[in-house]
N, C-alpha and C positions, 0 to 999 in steps of 0.2 A: 343498697343493692350493690353487689360486687361487679366490677367490670370483667369482661371476658378473660383477660390475662391476669386477673388478680391472684388466683391460686398459684400460678407459676411465679409471680413476683414474690409472694410470701415465702415460697420455698427457697428462694435465692437470698433472702435477707442476711443469713449468716455469712455467706460468701461475700456479699457486698460490704457488710459491716467490717468483716475481717480485712478485706482488701483496703478499705478506707483507713482503718486504724493502723494497719501495718504500713500503709503508704505514708501516714503522718510520721512514723518513726524513720522510715527511709528518707523522707524529705529532710528531716532534722539532721540525719547523718550526712546527707549530701551537702546541705547548706553549711553544716559545721565544717566539713572538709574544705569547701570552697572559701569560707571566710576565716578559716583557721581557728575555729571555736569548737573543740571536740566535746560533743554533748555527753558521750559515755563517761568521760572523766568526772564530770560534775555529778552525774546520777549514780554511777557505780563506784566511783573512786573513794567513797567514804567507807569507814569500817562497818562491819556487820552489826556491831552494837549500836552505832550511830543510826544506821538505816532502820534497825528494829525499833529503836526509841522514836524515831521520826514517824514510823508506821503506827505505833501505839498512840502517839499524840494526834496523828491524823484521824484515826478511828475515834478517839475520844472527842475530837472536835466535830466529827460528823454526827454524833448521837444527838446533841441539841438541835442540829439542823433537821435531822430526820423527824424528831418529835414535833418540831415546829411545822414541818411539811404535813405530817399526819393530822395535826390539829387544824391547820389551815385548810386542808382538803375537806375536813368535816364541817367547816364553817358554812353557814347558810348564805353566803354572799352571792349575788347574781353573777359577778364576773368569774368567781371561782367555779360556779356551776357550769358556766360556759366553757371555761378551760377544761374542766373534767369531761364535758361532752366531746370537745375537739380531740382530746387524748384518746378517749374510748373509740371515737370514730376513725381517727387517722393512725394512731400509733399502735394501739392494742392489736388490730388485725395484722400488722406487719410481723409481730412477734408471737402470735397465737400458737403457731405450730413449732415454735422453737423450744428445744429441750433445755433443761437447766445447765447441762454441760456446754451447750452452744452459747448460752448467755454468759457463762463463766469464762469461756474462751474469748468472747467478744470483749468482756469487761477487762480481762487481763491484757489483751492487745491494746485496748484503749488506754489503760493505765500506763503501759510501757511507752507507747507512741507519744502520748501527750506529755509524759514526764521528759522524754528526750527532747521534744520540741520546746516546751515552755521552760522547764527548769534547767535543762541541759544546754539549750541553744539561746533562747530569747533572754532569759534572766542573766546568764553569764555574758552574753554579747552586750546587753545593756550596761552591765556593771563595768565591762572593759571600755565601752564607749564613753560612759560618764566619767570613769576614772576616779582616783582617790580624791577626797576622802568619802564622797557620797556613793561611789560605785561599790 
């Protein structure tokens, strides 16, 4: 049964998700500025060929994980069935009225924001902190 404000909440999921994901990117840029670790240089500073090759490798690495997830989802284990129920009860209603364009926009914002934070700030910051030869 839906709560009284459920439909309004579902309509705002795109705005909330975009604000959160863009916020992650802005947080990375702000922390990078504060700590002197520019996240954009690590993420964008590579050549287009290098970025394209990294994207192809990333997609290739995702295929076996996707296949494993689909097979795992179809497995008849009780805990997987419980997880499936929770996802259908809690997550699916949030995105039920979301268009493919909205999902694409959320995914792109998530990719950029998370790359800035993890690869651009945390990974580079840790490498600088650890120092050579292991950083």
